[in-house]
C-alpha positions as CSV (number, residue, x, y, z in Angstrom):
1,M,0.0,0.0,0.0
2,L,2.9,2.4,0.9
3,F,4.5,1.6,-2.5
4,L,1.3,2.4,-4.4
5,A,0.9,5.6,-2.4
6,L,4.4,6.6,-3.3
7,I,3.8,5.9,-7.0
8,E,0.6,7.9,-6.9
9,S,2.3,10.7,-5.1
10,S,3.7,13.6,-7.0
11,D,6.9,13.4,-4.9
12,W,8.0,9.9,-6.2
13,P,10.5,11.2,-8.8
14,C,12.2,13.3,-6.1
15,V,12.4,10.4,-3.7
16,A,13.8,8.1,-6.4
17,E,16.4,10.7,-7.3
18,Q,17.5,11.1,-3.7
19,G,17.9,7.4,-3.3
20,W,20.0,7.1,-6.5
21,L,22.2,10.0,-5.3
22,R,22.6,8.4,-1.9
23,T,23.6,5.1,-3.5
24,K,26.1,6.8,-5.8
25,R,27.6,8.7,-2.9
26,M,28.0,5.5,-0.9
27,T,29.5,3.8,-3.9
28,G,32.0,6.6,-4.3
29,R,33.0,6.5,-0.7
30,F,33.5,2.7,-0.8
31,E,35.6,3.0,-3.9
32,K,37.7,5.7,-2.3
33,F,38.1,3.5,0.8
34,R,39.1,0.5,-1.3
35,K,41.7,2.5,-3.1
36,T,43.0,3.9,0.2
37,C,43.3,0.3,1.5
38,I,45.1,-0.9,-1.6
39,I,47.6,2.0,-1.4
40,S,48.0,1.4,2.4
41,D,48.7,-2.3,1.7
42,M,51.2,-1.4,-1.0
43,R,53.0,1.0,1.3
44,T,53.1,-1.6,4.1
45,S,54.5,-4.3,1.8
46,E,57.1,-1.9,0.5
47,A,58.1,-0.9,4.0
48,I,58.3,-4.5,5.1
49,R,60.5,-5.4,2.1
50,Q,62.9,-2.5,2.9
51,A,63.0,-3.5,6.6
52,I,63.8,-7.1,5.7
53,A,66.4,-6.1,3.1
54,A,68.2,-4.0,5.8
55,K,68.6,-7.1,8.1
56,P,71.8,-9.2,7.9
57,D,71.9,-12.6,6.2
58,G,70.3,-15.4,8.2
59,A,68.2,-13.0,10.3
60,V,65.0,-14.1,11.9
61,F,62.2,-11.6,12.4
62,S,58.6,-11.4,13.5
63,A,55.6,-9.2,12.9
64,A,56.5,-7.2,16.1
65,D,59.8,-6.3,14.6
66,L,58.0,-4.7,11.6
67,R,55.5,-2.8,13.7
68,L,56.6,0.6,12.2
69,A,55.5,-0.5,8.7
70,G,51.8,-0.3,9.4
71,T,49.0,-1.8,11.3
72,R,49.2,-5.3,12.7
73,A,46.5,-6.6,10.4
74,A,48.2,-5.1,7.3
75,I,51.6,-6.5,8.4
76,D,50.1,-10.0,8.9
77,Q,48.5,-9.9,5.5
78,A,51.6,-8.6,3.8
79,L,53.7,-11.4,5.5
80,L,51.2,-14.0,4.4
81,R,51.3,-12.8,0.8
82,M,55.1,-12.7,0.8
83,M,55.2,-16.3,2.2
84,R,52.8,-17.6,-0.4
85,A,55.0,-15.9,-3.1
86,G,58.1,-17.6,-1.8
87,V,59.9,-14.5,-0.7
88,I,60.0,-15.5,3.0
89,V,59.7,-18.7,4.8
90,R,58.2,-19.4,8.3
91,V,60.9,-20.6,10.6
92,A,58.7,-21.2,13.6
93,R,55.3,-19.9,14.8
94,G,55.4,-16.2,14.3
95,L,59.0,-16.2,13.1
96,Y,60.1,-15.7,9.5
97,A,63.3,-15.5,7.5
98,L,64.3,-14.8,3.9
99,A,63.9,-17.8,1.6
100,G,67.1,-19.5,0.5
101,Q,69.1,-18.3,3.6
102,S,70.5,-20.7,6.2
103,V,69.6,-19.8,9.8
104,D,71.8,-20.9,12.7
105,A,70.5,-22.3,15.9
106,Q,71.6,-19.4,18.0
107,T,69.7,-16.9,15.9
108,V,66.5,-19.0,16.3
109,A,67.0,-19.3,20.0
110,R,67.4,-15.6,20.4
111,A,64.4,-14.9,18.3
112,V,62.2,-17.3,20.3
113,A,63.5,-15.7,23.6
114,Q,62.8,-12.2,22.3
115,K,59.3,-13.2,21.4
116,T,58.5,-14.9,24.7
117,G,60.5,-12.6,26.9
118,E,62.5,-15.4,28.5
119,R,66.3,-15.5,29.1
120,V,68.3,-18.1,27.2
121,G,71.9,-19.1,27.0
122,L,74.0,-19.8,23.9
123,A,73.1,-22.7,21.7
124,P,76.2,-24.5,20.5
125,N,77.1,-24.3,16.8
126,A,76.0,-27.4,15.0
127,K,74.7,-28.6,11.7
128,P,71.0,-28.6,10.9
129,K,68.9,-31.5,12.1
130,D,71.0,-31.7,15.2
131,E,69.3,-31.6,18.6
132,L,70.7,-28.8,20.7
133,V,70.2,-28.0,24.3
134,V,69.4,-24.4,25.1
135,P,69.4,-23.3,28.8
136,T,66.4,-21.1,29.5
137,S,64.7,-19.4,32.4
138,G,61.3,-20.3,30.8
139,V,59.5,-23.5,30.4
140,S,61.3,-26.7,29.1
141,R,60.1,-27.6,25.6
142,T,61.3,-28.7,22.2
143,V,61.1,-26.3,19.2
144,K,61.7,-27.3,15.6
145,A,62.8,-24.3,13.6
146,G,65.1,-23.6,10.7
147,G,66.1,-27.2,10.3
148,H,67.2,-27.3,14.0
149,T,65.6,-29.1,16.9
150,L,66.1,-26.9,19.9
151,Q,65.5,-28.4,23.3
152,F,64.9,-25.5,25.7
153,R,65.8,-26.8,29.1
154,R,64.9,-24.9,32.2
155,M,67.9,-24.2,34.4
156,S,68.8,-22.0,37.4
157,Q,69.6,-18.3,36.8
158,R,73.3,-19.0,37.5
159,K,73.5,-21.6,34.8
160,V,71.5,-19.5,32.3
161,Q,73.9,-16.6,33.0
162,L,76.9,-18.9,32.5
163,A,75.5,-20.2,29.2
164,S,75.3,-16.6,27.8
165,S,79.1,-16.6,27.0
166,A,81.5,-19.0,25.4
167,K,83.7,-19.4,28.5
168,G,80.7,-19.7,30.7
169,R,79.5,-22.6,28.6
170,V,82.8,-24.3,29.2
171,L,82.3,-23.9,33.0
172,L,78.7,-25.1,32.7
173,T,80.0,-28.3,30.9
174,L,82.5,-28.9,33.7
175,W,79.8,-28.2,36.3
176,N,77.4,-30.8,34.7
177,R,80.2,-33.4,34.8
178,G,79.9,-33.4,38.6
179,V,82.4,-33.4,41.4
180,V,82.7,-37.2,41.2
181,D,83.3,-37.7,37.5
182,L,85.3,-34.5,36.7
183,T,89.0,-35.1,36.2
184,T,92.0,-32.8,36.5
185,T,92.9,-33.5,32.9
186,E,89.5,-32.3,31.7
187,I,89.8,-29.1,33.7
188,K,93.4,-28.5,32.5
189,Q,92.4,-29.0,28.8
190,A,89.4,-26.7,29.1
191,T,91.0,-23.8,31.0
192,V,94.7,-24.1,30.0
193,D,94.9,-20.7,28.4
194,W,92.7,-18.8,30.8
195,L,93.9,-16.0,33.0
196,Q,93.1,-15.8,36.7
197,S,90.9,-12.8,36.0
198,D,88.8,-15.0,33.6
199,I,88.2,-17.5,36.4
200,D,87.5,-14.8,39.0
201,T,84.8,-13.3,36.7
202,F,82.7,-16.4,37.1
203,A,83.6,-17.1,40.7
204,G,80.1,-16.0,41.9
205,L,78.3,-18.3,39.4
206,I,80.1,-21.6,39.8
207,P,80.1,-23.8,42.9
208,A,82.9,-23.6,45.3
209,W,84.2,-27.1,44.6
210,L,84.6,-26.3,40.9
211,Y,86.4,-23.0,41.6
212,V,88.9,-24.8,43.9
213,A,89.4,-27.6,41.4
214,I,90.2,-25.1,38.6
215,Q,92.6,-23.2,40.9
216,Q,94.4,-26.4,41.8
217,S,94.5,-27.7,38.2
218,N,96.0,-24.4,36.9
219,A,98.4,-24.0,39.7
220,P,102.1,-24.4,38.7
221,R,103.5,-27.9,39.5
222,K,105.6,-28.1,42.6
223,S,108.5,-29.5,40.6
224,V,108.5,-26.3,38.5
225,K,108.1,-24.1,41.6
226,L,111.1,-25.8,43.3
227,G,113.1,-25.8,40.1
228,L,113.6,-29.5,40.0
229,S,115.3,-31.1,36.9
230,G,112.4,-33.5,36.3
231,A,108.6,-33.5,36.3
232,Y,108.3,-35.8,39.3
233,D,104.6,-34.7,39.8
234,W,103.5,-35.1,36.1
235,S,100.8,-37.6,37.0
236,N,99.4,-35.5,39.8
237,P,99.9,-31.7,40.0
238,N,98.5,-31.7,43.5
239,M,100.9,-34.3,44.8
240,R,101.5,-34.3,48.6
241,D,104.9,-33.0,49.8
242,D,106.0,-36.2,51.4
243,V,105.2,-38.2,48.2
244,L,107.2,-35.7,46.0
245,I,110.1,-35.9,48.5
246,G,110.0,-39.6,48.3
247,K,110.1,-39.6,44.4
248,V,113.0,-37.2,44.3
249,L,115.0,-39.2,46.9
250,E,114.3,-42.4,44.9
251,K,116.0,-40.8,41.8
252,H,118.7,-39.3,44.2
253,K,120.0,-36.6,42.0
254,F,122.1,-34.4,44.2
255,E,120.9,-31.0,42.7
256,D,117.2,-32.0,43.3
257,V,117.8,-33.4,46.8
258,A,119.7,-30.1,47.7
259,R,116.7,-28.1,46.5
260,L,114.3,-30.2,48.6
261,C,116.5,-29.6,51.7
262,C,116.6,-25.8,51.0
263,Y,112.8,-25.6,50.6
264,Y,111.5,-28.1,53.1
265,G,114.4,-28.2,55.5
266,V,116.8,-31.1,56.1
267,P,114.9,-32.5,59.1
268,K,111.6,-33.0,57.1
269,V,113.5,-34.6,54.2
270,K,115.2,-37.0,56.7
271,R,111.9,-37.9,58.3
272,V,110.4,-38.8,54.9
273,F,113.6,-40.7,54.0
274,K,113.3,-42.9,57.1
275,R,109.7,-43.9,56.2
276,C,110.6,-44.8,52.6
277,E,111.7,-48.3,51.6
278,F,114.7,-48.0,49.3
279,G,117.3,-50.4,48.1
280,Q,120.6,-50.7,49.9
281,M,122.6,-48.7,47.3
282,T,119.9,-46.0,47.1
283,R,119.7,-45.7,50.9
284,A,123.5,-45.4,51.2
285,C,123.7,-42.8,48.4
286,V,120.9,-40.7,49.9
287,T,122.4,-40.9,53.4
288,R,125.7,-39.6,52.1
289,M,124.0,-36.8,50.2
290,L,121.9,-35.7,53.2
291,G,125.0,-35.7,55.4
292,N,127.0,-33.5,52.9
293,I,124.0,-31.1,52.4
294,S,123.6,-30.7,56.1
295,K,127.3,-29.8,56.5
296,G,127.0,-27.4,53.6
297,L,124.0,-25.6,55.1
298,R,125.6,-25.5,58.6
299,A,128.9,-24.0,57.3
300,P,127.7,-20.4,56.7
301,K,125.9,-20.3,60.1
302,E,129.1,-21.5,61.9
303,Q,131.2,-18.9,60.0
304,A,128.7,-16.2,60.9
305,S,128.7,-17.2,64.6
306,A,132.5,-17.3,64.7
């Protein structure tokens, strides 16, 4: 009835014209909005391409790293189109890299940590498809990304801090060996070229037993300290004094026996000599040496007193 009334009304042409104008106006606004969106998407894509091109080879990035290129929705759409076009590849959930570039495990670990806000240590350098352990302050989990299998393992803050440097990882490996299984040879090989300042830097992060073990392993041998002609303590740098004295007396080189007497004193060397079981010729030779050394050490004192 309303439609018929409008038709019969003299105002119908005016109403129809107003509706047509309104529709045209809305169509024009939509077309303008569509062109604006297209231009915006083109600008976002171009900004993303420039930002990616400025990154070093093998870099891993996320949508949050490109937030200056446009809105989050536009960035997500642009990344999706670039991934479908084969320009970029998805390394992990929310992480991307340029297609055709190799990504190392450490870069992936840092990208994951930046995204989640956790603190991670260094991932060892390895070939793709190797399973790597990454110390983390977050949740333990396994992440497959960039051809690597990263096993994020939750550790204490001290261990995570150690794992953030190359030398700290060496100490972490020694720590994980344990006080029972760790040998002096392993410590010596791992820290042979370290300075005392390097060890002191990590003193607050490693357990006391490991710090003492490193100090003892890197300490100069007693045979070197005493200036002996042979490495009598080559098998054990921390050899006890009485054992070292016994080994030197067994070889009975006069120069080395004299150095023992000057450093430890003749009485102590004689006490150790009495406890040792030597052959008859060795015992006679050592007895004569100790007697001559005692006379030589007493002579300056007698001359001074005279």
